[in-house]
C-alpha positions as CSV (number, residue, x, y, z in Angstrom):
1,M,16.6,-62.2,22.2
2,K,18.0,-59.2,20.3
3,V,15.7,-56.3,19.6
4,F,16.7,-53.7,17.0
5,I,15.1,-50.2,17.4
6,N,16.0,-47.9,14.5
7,K,15.2,-44.7,16.4
8,R,15.1,-44.0,20.1
9,I,11.6,-44.1,21.7
10,P,10.5,-42.7,25.1
11,E,12.4,-44.2,28.0
12,I,9.4,-45.9,29.5
13,G,9.4,-48.4,26.6
14,I,13.1,-49.0,26.6
15,N,13.1,-49.5,30.4
16,M,10.3,-52.1,30.0
17,L,12.3,-54.1,27.4
18,E,15.5,-53.9,29.5
19,E,13.7,-55.1,32.7
20,A,12.4,-58.0,30.6
21,G,16.0,-59.0,30.0
22,L,16.0,-58.3,26.3
23,E,19.1,-57.1,24.4
24,I,18.4,-53.7,22.8
25,V,20.3,-52.4,19.8
26,I,19.9,-48.7,18.9
27,P,22.2,-47.0,16.4
28,E,24.2,-44.1,17.8
29,N,23.5,-42.2,14.6
30,E,19.9,-42.7,13.9
31,N,20.1,-41.3,10.3
32,I,21.4,-44.5,8.9
33,S,21.3,-45.5,5.3
34,H,19.0,-48.2,4.0
35,E,21.9,-50.6,3.6
36,E,22.9,-50.0,7.3
37,W,19.3,-50.4,8.4
38,L,19.1,-53.7,6.6
39,K,22.3,-55.0,8.3
40,Y,20.9,-54.2,11.7
41,C,17.7,-56.0,10.8
42,Q,19.6,-59.1,9.6
43,N,21.2,-59.4,13.0
44,A,18.0,-59.0,15.0
45,D,15.3,-61.4,16.3
46,V,12.7,-58.7,16.7
47,I,12.4,-55.2,15.2
48,L,10.8,-52.3,16.8
49,N,10.2,-50.0,13.8
50,V,9.9,-46.3,14.1
51,G,8.8,-44.6,10.8
52,Q,7.8,-45.9,7.4
53,N,10.4,-48.4,6.6
54,K,9.0,-51.0,4.1
55,Y,8.6,-54.6,5.1
56,E,7.9,-56.4,1.8
57,K,8.7,-59.7,0.3
58,E,12.3,-58.7,-0.5
59,F,12.9,-57.6,3.1
60,F,11.7,-60.9,4.5
61,E,13.9,-62.8,2.0
62,Q,16.9,-60.8,3.0
63,C,16.2,-61.0,6.8
64,P,15.3,-64.6,7.5
65,N,16.2,-64.3,11.2
66,V,13.5,-61.8,12.0
67,K,10.8,-63.5,14.0
68,A,8.5,-60.5,14.9
69,I,7.9,-56.9,14.1
70,A,6.6,-54.3,16.5
71,L,5.5,-51.1,14.9
72,Y,5.6,-47.7,16.7
73,S,2.4,-46.7,14.9
74,V,-1.2,-47.7,14.6
75,G,-0.9,-47.8,10.8
76,F,0.6,-50.9,9.2
77,D,0.2,-50.2,5.5
78,H,4.0,-50.3,5.1
79,V,4.1,-54.0,6.0
80,D,3.2,-56.8,3.6
81,I,0.9,-58.7,5.9
82,P,0.4,-61.7,3.7
83,E,4.2,-62.1,3.4
84,A,4.5,-61.8,7.2
85,N,1.8,-64.4,7.6
86,K,3.6,-66.9,5.3
87,R,6.6,-66.7,7.6
88,S,4.5,-66.8,10.8
89,I,5.7,-63.4,11.8
90,P,3.4,-61.5,14.1
91,V,3.2,-57.7,13.5
92,G,2.3,-55.6,16.5
93,N,0.9,-52.0,16.3
94,T,-0.2,-49.3,18.8
95,P,-4.0,-48.7,18.5
96,D,-6.1,-46.5,20.8
97,V,-3.4,-44.6,22.6
98,L,-3.0,-42.0,19.9
99,S,-6.7,-41.7,18.9
100,R,-7.3,-38.5,20.9
101,A,-4.1,-36.8,20.0
102,T,-4.6,-37.5,16.3
103,S,-8.2,-36.4,16.3
104,D,-7.1,-33.2,18.1
105,I,-4.9,-32.4,15.1
106,A,-7.8,-33.0,12.7
107,F,-10.0,-30.7,14.8
108,L,-7.2,-28.1,14.9
109,L,-6.7,-28.2,11.2
110,M,-10.4,-27.9,10.5
111,Q,-10.7,-24.7,12.6
112,S,-7.4,-23.3,11.3
113,V,-8.5,-23.7,7.6
114,A,-12.0,-22.5,8.3
115,R,-10.7,-19.3,9.9
116,R,-7.6,-18.9,7.7
117,A,-5.4,-19.0,10.8
118,S,-2.1,-19.9,9.0
119,Y,-2.5,-17.2,6.4
120,N,-3.3,-14.6,9.0
121,F,-0.5,-15.6,11.3
122,Q,1.9,-15.2,8.3
123,K,0.6,-11.7,7.9
124,V,1.4,-10.9,11.6
125,K,5.0,-12.3,11.2
126,E,5.4,-10.1,8.1
127,N,4.1,-7.0,9.9
128,N,1.4,-6.9,7.3
129,W,-1.8,-6.3,9.2
130,G,-2.9,-3.4,7.0
131,D,-6.0,-1.3,7.4
132,F,-9.2,-2.9,8.5
133,D,-10.9,-4.5,5.5
134,P,-14.4,-5.9,6.1
135,L,-14.1,-8.2,3.1
136,H,-10.6,-9.5,3.3
137,A,-9.7,-13.1,4.0
138,L,-13.0,-13.9,5.7
139,G,-13.3,-17.3,7.4
140,Q,-16.4,-19.4,7.9
141,E,-18.2,-20.7,11.0
142,L,-18.7,-24.4,11.6
143,Y,-21.9,-24.4,13.7
144,G,-24.5,-26.8,12.4
145,K,-22.4,-27.8,9.4
146,T,-22.1,-31.4,8.1
147,L,-18.9,-33.4,9.0
148,G,-18.2,-36.3,6.7
149,I,-15.9,-39.0,8.0
150,F,-14.2,-41.4,5.7
151,G,-13.2,-44.3,8.0
152,L,-15.2,-44.0,11.2
153,G,-12.9,-46.0,13.5
154,R,-11.4,-45.0,16.8
155,I,-9.8,-41.8,15.6
156,G,-12.8,-40.9,13.3
157,Y,-15.1,-41.4,16.3
158,E,-13.1,-39.0,18.5
159,M,-13.1,-36.4,15.7
160,A,-16.9,-36.8,15.2
161,E,-17.6,-36.5,18.9
162,K,-15.5,-33.3,19.2
163,C,-17.3,-31.7,16.3
164,R,-20.7,-32.8,17.5
165,K,-20.1,-31.4,21.0
166,A,-18.3,-28.2,20.0
167,F,-20.2,-27.1,16.9
168,D,-23.4,-29.3,16.9
169,M,-22.2,-30.6,13.6
170,K,-24.2,-33.3,11.7
171,I,-22.2,-36.5,11.3
172,I,-22.2,-38.6,8.1
173,Y,-19.7,-41.3,7.4
174,H,-18.6,-43.9,4.9
175,N,-17.1,-47.2,6.2
176,R,-16.7,-50.8,5.2
177,N,-19.1,-51.5,8.0
178,H,-21.7,-49.6,10.0
179,N,-20.5,-48.0,13.3
180,R,-23.5,-48.7,15.5
181,E,-22.0,-46.8,18.5
182,A,-21.6,-43.6,16.4
183,E,-25.1,-44.0,15.0
184,I,-26.6,-44.3,18.5
185,K,-24.5,-41.8,20.5
186,L,-23.7,-39.2,17.8
187,D,-26.7,-39.7,15.5
188,A,-24.2,-40.5,12.7
189,K,-25.7,-41.5,9.4
190,Y,-24.1,-44.0,7.1
191,V,-23.9,-42.8,3.5
192,S,-22.4,-44.0,0.2
193,F,-19.0,-42.6,-0.9
194,D,-20.7,-40.3,-3.5
195,E,-23.1,-39.0,-0.9
196,L,-20.2,-38.3,1.5
197,I,-18.5,-36.2,-1.2
198,L,-21.6,-34.3,-2.1
199,Q,-23.0,-33.6,1.4
200,S,-19.9,-32.9,3.5
201,D,-19.0,-29.3,4.6
202,V,-15.9,-30.8,6.2
203,L,-14.6,-34.1,4.8
204,S,-12.1,-35.7,7.1
205,I,-10.1,-38.9,6.4
206,H,-9.4,-41.4,9.2
207,A,-9.2,-44.7,7.4
208,N,-6.4,-47.3,7.3
209,F,-4.7,-46.9,3.9
210,K,-4.5,-49.6,1.3
211,D,-2.7,-49.5,-2.0
212,E,-5.9,-49.8,-4.0
213,Q,-7.0,-46.5,-2.3
214,A,-4.1,-44.5,-3.7
215,D,-5.2,-41.1,-5.1
216,L,-8.8,-41.9,-4.1
217,F,-9.4,-38.2,-3.5
218,N,-8.6,-36.8,-6.9
219,Q,-9.8,-34.2,-9.4
220,S,-13.1,-36.0,-10.0
221,V,-13.8,-36.1,-6.3
222,F,-12.8,-32.5,-5.6
223,E,-15.0,-31.3,-8.4
224,K,-18.0,-32.9,-6.8
225,M,-17.4,-31.4,-3.4
226,K,-19.1,-28.2,-2.2
227,T,-17.2,-25.0,-3.2
228,D,-17.1,-24.1,0.5
229,A,-16.0,-27.5,1.7
230,V,-12.9,-28.1,3.8
231,F,-10.8,-31.2,3.1
232,I,-8.8,-32.7,6.1
233,N,-6.3,-35.6,5.9
234,T,-4.6,-36.8,9.0
235,A,-4.4,-40.5,7.9
236,R,-2.0,-41.1,5.0
237,G,-0.9,-38.8,2.2
238,G,-1.5,-41.5,-0.3
239,F,-5.2,-41.0,-0.1
240,H,-5.1,-37.7,-2.0
241,N,-3.6,-36.7,-5.3
242,Q,-1.7,-33.6,-4.2
243,K,-1.5,-32.0,-7.7
244,D,-5.3,-32.4,-8.1
245,L,-5.8,-31.0,-4.6
246,Y,-3.6,-28.0,-5.4
247,H,-5.7,-27.2,-8.5
248,A,-8.9,-27.6,-6.6
249,L,-7.7,-25.2,-4.0
250,A,-6.1,-22.7,-6.5
251,E,-9.2,-22.7,-8.7
252,K,-11.5,-22.4,-5.6
253,K,-13.4,-25.6,-6.4
254,I,-13.2,-26.2,-2.6
255,W,-12.7,-23.8,0.3
256,G,-9.5,-25.1,1.8
257,A,-7.5,-28.1,3.1
258,G,-5.7,-29.1,6.3
259,L,-3.1,-31.8,6.0
260,D,-1.0,-33.5,8.6
261,V,0.1,-36.0,5.9
262,T,1.3,-35.1,2.4
263,N,1.9,-36.9,-0.9
264,P,4.8,-37.3,-1.1
265,E,6.0,-37.1,2.5
266,P,8.0,-35.1,3.4
267,I,6.4,-32.5,1.1
268,L,8.6,-31.1,-1.6
269,Q,9.7,-27.5,-0.8
270,D,8.8,-26.3,-4.3
271,D,5.3,-27.7,-4.0
272,P,3.0,-24.8,-5.1
273,I,0.4,-25.8,-2.5
274,L,2.6,-24.3,0.1
275,D,2.0,-20.8,-1.4
276,L,-1.8,-21.0,-1.0
277,S,-3.6,-19.0,1.6
278,N,-6.3,-21.5,2.1
279,V,-4.2,-24.4,3.4
280,C,-2.6,-25.5,6.7
281,I,0.0,-28.2,6.5
282,L,1.7,-29.8,9.5
283,P,4.6,-32.3,9.5
284,H,2.8,-35.5,10.5
285,I,2.5,-34.6,14.2
286,G,-0.8,-36.4,14.9
287,S,0.6,-38.5,17.8
288,A,3.1,-35.8,18.9
289,T,2.1,-35.5,22.6
290,V,3.9,-36.8,25.6
291,E,0.9,-38.9,26.6
292,A,0.4,-40.5,23.2
293,R,4.1,-41.2,22.5
294,N,4.6,-42.7,25.9
295,G,1.5,-44.8,25.4
296,M,2.8,-46.0,22.0
297,A,6.2,-47.0,23.6
298,K,4.4,-49.0,26.3
299,L,2.2,-50.9,23.8
300,A,5.2,-51.6,21.5
301,A,7.2,-52.9,24.5
302,K,4.2,-55.1,25.6
303,N,4.0,-56.6,22.2
304,I,7.7,-57.5,22.2
305,I,7.7,-58.8,25.7
306,A,4.7,-61.0,25.1
307,F,6.4,-62.5,22.0
308,S,9.6,-63.1,23.9
309,N,7.7,-65.0,26.5
310,G,6.0,-67.2,23.9
311,E,2.7,-65.4,24.2
312,K,0.5,-63.8,21.6
313,M,1.1,-60.1,21.0
314,P,-1.8,-58.2,22.8
315,Y,-1.9,-55.6,20.0
316,C,-1.5,-57.5,16.8
317,A,-2.2,-56.2,13.3
318,N,-2.3,-59.7,11.9
319,P,-4.0,-61.9,14.6
320,E,-4.6,-64.6,11.9
321,V,-0.9,-65.4,12.1
322,Y,-1.8,-67.3,15.3
323,E,-4.5,-69.5,13.7
């Protein structure tokens, strides 16, 4: 069975695949064109995908030999799951192992924005400390504030737990379903989407993205938020309208924003949001720790090995494919 990996992953995952007797194909030059990527996929039985390559109807029609897809990510919004199901193609992902690392980034962004860390670091680099000014670029404290979580799953729970323990923050959340564990252990309160927007001092997104949620956080949402609210997005850039976010920040309708994902991604270098002092933007590094990336490699390899042995993928994004 031939496995195509479009970019090299940690050796622990590659070693597992080789020890299982699978043939691995990795391009020498990983910056291949879409056409080259497609040719590799057409010659593979299984794809281990790194990044946001699209797996839609057109792809499946052009690559009829593909029998399974293992994602090197927890998110699977770039895969047309119904189309995969039609073709009995299981799609594996890597849940849990990056929850702590990604929540760490959300926690970091929250503090960086609240204390204007990026702006002040830039002043240091420019040798622009200036004289002491009691009123310049003041931050805000987070103790006892209200954290609103949009999407209280594994990552959202980790973020909520950190904020509860570190700053005794009150936790509110909006989900498709109630999270009973969070309600019991963190005293989290389920609220409507409108209540989440109105009540949050920090609003942090941790949901799985769906197309119908594109630009969900837009001008009308930002205008309803508190003027001292902090907006955090470490999930998917598609959740927020970046132009609307820029205007909300520039016009001081909200306090600040911390982004590990942007819309579009990568961010355009002439995006005016980059010039604002009340933002901190990172290049999608939520899972960028040795521990998380090794864990992701292991789960992706386990999914492929199980499939090659005629077994169900242990971490499957579309378990209904086996019904």
